[in-house]
Structure formats: structure tokens, C-alpha cells
C-alpha positions as CSV (number, residue, x, y, z in Angstrom):
1,M,16.2,-7.4,-2.7
2,Q,13.8,-4.7,-4.7
3,C,11.9,-4.3,-7.2
4,T,10.4,-1.0,-8.7
5,V,6.9,-0.5,-10.0
6,T,5.7,2.0,-13.1
7,Y,2.2,2.2,-14.0
8,V,1.0,3.4,-17.7
9,H,-2.3,2.7,-18.1
10,H,-5.2,-0.2,-17.2
11,N,-3.1,-2.9,-17.1
12,C,0.2,-2.0,-18.7
13,F,3.1,-1.7,-15.5
14,L,6.9,-1.5,-15.8
15,L,8.7,-3.8,-13.0
16,K,12.0,-3.1,-13.0
17,T,15.0,-5.4,-10.8
18,S,18.6,-5.4,-11.0
19,S,18.3,-7.5,-13.5
20,R,15.5,-7.0,-15.9
21,T,12.7,-4.7,-16.9
22,W,9.4,-6.6,-17.8
23,L,6.7,-4.5,-19.4
24,F,3.3,-6.2,-19.2
25,D,0.0,-5.6,-21.9
26,Y,1.0,-2.6,-23.8
27,P,-2.4,-1.4,-25.4
28,E,-2.6,0.4,-28.7
29,D,-2.0,3.8,-28.8
30,K,-6.2,4.9,-28.3
31,F,-6.0,3.4,-25.0
32,L,-2.8,5.8,-23.6
33,P,-2.7,9.1,-22.0
34,P,-0.5,11.5,-23.8
35,G,2.9,10.9,-22.5
36,A,2.8,7.2,-22.4
37,A,5.0,6.1,-25.4
38,A,7.7,8.0,-24.3
39,L,7.8,6.9,-20.6
40,V,8.3,3.5,-21.7
41,R,11.2,4.0,-24.0
42,R,13.1,6.0,-21.6
43,A,12.5,3.6,-18.9
44,V,13.1,0.6,-21.3
45,A,16.4,2.3,-22.6
46,G,19.3,0.0,-22.4
47,D,17.9,-2.4,-20.0
48,D,17.7,-6.3,-20.7
49,L,14.0,-6.4,-21.5
50,A,11.1,-9.1,-21.3
51,V,7.7,-8.1,-22.6
52,F,4.9,-10.1,-21.8
53,V,1.2,-10.0,-23.3
54,S,-1.7,-12.1,-21.8
55,H,-3.8,-11.8,-24.7
56,G,-4.7,-10.0,-28.1
57,H,-7.5,-7.5,-26.9
58,E,-7.1,-4.1,-28.0
59,D,-6.5,-2.5,-24.5
60,H,-3.8,-5.4,-23.7
61,L,-2.5,-5.3,-26.7
62,N,-0.3,-2.8,-29.0
63,G,-0.1,-3.1,-32.6
64,N,3.2,-1.8,-33.1
65,L,5.3,-2.8,-30.0
66,A,8.5,-2.3,-31.8
67,S,8.3,1.6,-31.5
68,V,8.3,1.3,-27.5
69,I,10.8,-1.5,-26.9
70,G,13.6,-0.3,-29.5
71,T,15.6,1.4,-26.8
72,A,16.0,-1.8,-25.1
73,A,19.5,-3.3,-25.0
74,E,17.9,-6.4,-26.1
75,A,14.0,-7.8,-25.9
76,C,12.4,-11.1,-25.8
77,L,8.7,-11.6,-26.1
78,V,5.7,-13.9,-24.2
79,L,2.7,-13.8,-26.1
80,S,-0.3,-15.7,-25.1
81,D,-1.5,-18.2,-28.0
82,D,-4.1,-16.2,-28.9
83,I,-2.5,-13.0,-30.3
84,P,-0.4,-14.7,-33.3
85,E,-3.6,-16.6,-33.8
86,L,-5.8,-13.9,-33.9
87,R,-3.9,-10.9,-34.1
88,P,-0.5,-12.2,-36.7
89,E,-0.1,-8.6,-37.6
90,A,0.8,-7.5,-33.5
91,V,3.4,-10.1,-33.6
92,P,6.9,-8.0,-34.1
93,G,9.8,-9.7,-35.9
94,G,13.1,-9.5,-35.0
95,Y,12.8,-10.7,-31.5
96,E,13.1,-13.9,-30.2
97,T,9.9,-14.8,-28.7
98,L,8.1,-17.7,-27.1
99,V,4.3,-18.3,-27.3
100,V,2.4,-19.9,-24.6
101,E,-0.3,-22.0,-23.9
102,P,-2.8,-22.2,-20.9
103,D,-1.9,-24.5,-18.5
104,E,1.5,-24.9,-19.4
105,R,5.0,-24.4,-17.6
106,Y,8.1,-23.0,-20.0
107,E,11.6,-22.0,-19.0
108,F,12.8,-19.0,-21.5
109,R,15.8,-16.8,-21.1
110,S,16.5,-17.8,-17.2
111,M,13.0,-17.2,-16.8
112,R,10.8,-20.2,-15.2
113,I,7.3,-19.6,-16.6
114,E,4.1,-20.8,-15.8
115,T,0.7,-20.3,-17.4
116,L,-2.7,-20.0,-15.4
117,M,-6.3,-20.0,-18.4
118,S,-7.7,-17.3,-17.9
119,N,-11.7,-16.8,-17.7
120,D,-11.7,-14.3,-20.3
121,L,-9.2,-14.8,-22.9
122,G,-5.9,-15.9,-23.1
123,V,-3.8,-16.7,-19.9
124,A,-1.9,-15.4,-16.6
125,F,1.4,-15.6,-15.8
126,L,3.4,-17.4,-13.0
127,V,6.8,-16.1,-13.2
128,Q,10.4,-17.4,-11.5
129,D,13.7,-15.2,-12.3
130,G,16.5,-16.2,-9.9
131,E,15.0,-15.5,-6.4
132,F,12.6,-13.0,-7.7
133,R,8.6,-14.4,-8.1
134,F,5.5,-12.5,-9.5
135,Y,2.2,-13.4,-10.8
136,F,0.4,-10.9,-13.4
137,G,-3.1,-11.8,-13.7
138,G,-4.0,-10.4,-17.7
139,D,-7.8,-11.0,-17.8
140,L,-8.0,-13.8,-15.0
141,A,-10.7,-12.7,-11.9
142,C,-13.8,-13.0,-10.4
143,W,-16.3,-11.9,-13.4
144,I,-19.5,-12.0,-12.0
145,W,-21.9,-9.1,-13.3
146,E,-25.2,-8.1,-12.8
147,G,-27.9,-10.7,-13.9
148,A,-25.6,-13.8,-13.6
149,S,-28.0,-16.3,-12.4
150,P,-26.7,-18.4,-9.3
151,R,-24.7,-21.4,-11.1
152,E,-23.0,-18.7,-13.3
153,A,-21.7,-17.1,-10.0
154,E,-20.5,-20.1,-8.5
155,F,-18.7,-21.8,-11.2
156,T,-17.3,-17.9,-11.2
157,R,-16.1,-17.9,-8.0
158,R,-14.8,-21.5,-7.8
159,F,-12.4,-21.1,-11.0
160,F,-10.9,-17.9,-9.6
161,T,-10.4,-19.2,-5.9
162,E,-9.0,-22.2,-7.5
163,A,-6.6,-20.1,-9.9
164,M,-5.8,-17.7,-6.9
165,E,-5.1,-20.3,-4.8
166,R,-2.0,-21.8,-7.1
167,V,-0.7,-18.3,-6.9
168,R,-0.4,-18.3,-3.5
169,D,1.3,-21.8,-3.7
170,F,3.6,-20.1,-5.8
171,G,4.7,-17.6,-3.3
172,P,4.8,-14.3,-5.6
173,Q,6.5,-11.5,-3.9
174,V,4.6,-9.4,-6.7
175,A,1.1,-9.7,-7.4
176,F,-0.6,-8.1,-10.2
177,C,-4.7,-8.5,-10.0
178,N,-7.6,-6.8,-11.3
179,V,-10.0,-5.0,-9.2
180,D,-12.7,-3.6,-11.4
181,R,-14.9,-1.1,-9.8
182,R,-17.4,-1.9,-12.4
183,L,-18.4,-4.8,-10.5
184,A,-19.6,-4.9,-6.9
185,N,-16.8,-7.5,-5.8
186,L,-14.5,-5.7,-7.5
187,A,-13.8,-8.5,-9.6
188,G,-12.3,-10.2,-6.9
189,G,-9.5,-8.0,-6.0
190,V,-10.1,-8.5,-2.2
191,D,-10.4,-12.0,-2.0
192,A,-7.6,-12.7,-4.6
193,C,-5.6,-10.4,-2.2
194,R,-6.2,-12.0,0.6
195,I,-5.6,-15.6,-0.8
196,I,-2.1,-15.0,-2.3
197,A,-1.2,-12.6,0.8
198,P,2.0,-10.8,-0.9
199,P,4.1,-8.8,0.2
200,L,3.2,-6.3,-2.5
201,F,-0.5,-6.3,-4.4
202,V,-0.6,-4.0,-7.7
203,P,-4.3,-3.6,-8.1
204,M,-5.2,-3.1,-12.2
205,H,-7.7,-3.1,-14.9
206,S,-8.5,0.9,-13.9
207,F,-9.2,2.3,-17.2
208,G,-7.4,5.3,-16.5
209,V,-9.1,6.1,-13.1
210,G,-6.5,7.0,-10.6
211,S,-8.5,6.3,-7.6
212,W,-9.5,3.2,-5.3
213,P,-12.4,1.6,-2.8
214,E,-11.7,2.4,0.4
215,S,-11.9,-1.3,1.4
216,L,-9.3,-1.9,-0.9
217,S,-7.2,-0.8,1.9
218,A,-8.7,-1.6,4.9
219,E,-9.3,-5.3,3.9
220,C,-6.1,-6.0,2.4
221,G,-3.4,-7.4,4.4
222,S,-0.7,-6.8,1.7
223,D,1.0,-2.9,1.1
224,L,-0.5,-1.5,-2.0
225,F,0.2,0.3,-4.4
226,L,-2.1,2.7,-5.5
227,Y,-1.2,4.8,-7.9
228,R,-2.9,8.3,-9.4
229,E,-1.9,8.4,-12.5
230,S,0.6,7.3,-15.7
231,G,4.4,6.8,-14.6
232,D,3.6,6.8,-11.2
233,A,6.2,4.3,-9.6
234,L,7.0,2.8,-6.4
235,E,10.1,1.1,-5.2
236,Y,10.0,-1.8,-2.8
237,H,12.5,-3.6,-0.8
238,F,11.6,-7.2,0.2
């Protein structure tokens, strides 16, 4: 079994297997580097495409998804339930769409989908397609900001650890997790990798910065996709 992961920007990635292509959290144009839209159009052309959007923040959801997914042979959408409520204009018509709530399970287009509640907005996804399993974290992370009280920090740590243990028990082959340099704890990225221990770990929430802390490589036991710029891709064999 193999997959190809392509970095687009921030939390936006393409994931491709022999059976399907996934596009995650494609953001508004103002966040994208030059050429990103063309990259996505080429990558999904002729494919069976599933678009997953974890929540409606502008750095995760483009209001004109149809402009980049129209080249796919067919496409479906999986959207967090905050999107049709808060940004209904961003939901494109003409596509089979599944709207998901936190901490629920669904079967859709031959995929088994489980959601986790995010501690920011929306959901994270556990997805199984045949024998292939992956986790996409959205904005679920260990958000302990400078100035947080001990009580707040402990609550966040506990929530995050329990979520990552649930991901570990799911057993994903690929895990997309936030590694945010603005936080001293990297938003829990290293801890997530240690707990989940996936074959392939993909850090995200990079804001387009193409460098990674040395601690990530030194302390994570998984293979890492340490991309540098939009369009970088990794073909991975399990």
C-alpha cells in the first residue's frame, strides 16, 4: 500500500491513494501562495475526490471551492456543521455533501468517518477507506498560550491527551497534526506523534513557514514529512 501527500499551504494538503484523492482545509485566496490553485486543479484532475473541511475559519475554508475541484471526475464534500451555519455561502451546490457533528460516526461514499470535537472550532477526522486509515486534526491541538492559568493548562492537556489516545486506538497510517511554533509546546505536536506513533506523521499549521524545529525530528519516532514549500510531495509506502 502507498500514498502520496502534497503540501499546499498551512493546513491544506492533498492525500492520494490508488482509490481516491482527498483535499483538506483549502483556505481563502488571500492566504495562498502563487500557483496554489493551479496546483490543486492539476492534482485532482480526473480523480475521485473527497474534500474535507474541519471548520469555517478563513485560513481553512475557501468561499469558492468549486473553482479548484471542478477538474475532478467526481467530488464529494465532508463539512463540519459550523460551516453551513456560519458560512452558508461557502458551501458549493451540485456536490454530494455530508455535514458532520463532533463525536459522531458516519458511512459515506465507502468511507467510515469518525469525528472528534475540536478545542478550537469544528472537528477533527478519523477516516477509513478500505484498509487505509488516516487522522486529520483540523485545529484540534494542545493550545496552551503564554499566560494561561495552571487550571486552564491542565484542562487543555487532559482534553488533548484523551483525544490523541483515541486517535492512537484508531491506528492511522498517516496522522496530520498541528505543530505551531508560536507556542512553547508546539501545540502538542511532539506529544501527539509520541502518543499516536503513526508510520507517517505530517506536521501542519505552519502559516507557510518552510522550516521545522529540530526537536520535531529528534523526538518523534515516526517518519516525518518535513516539506519546505507549496507543491512539495512525499510518496510513502507502508
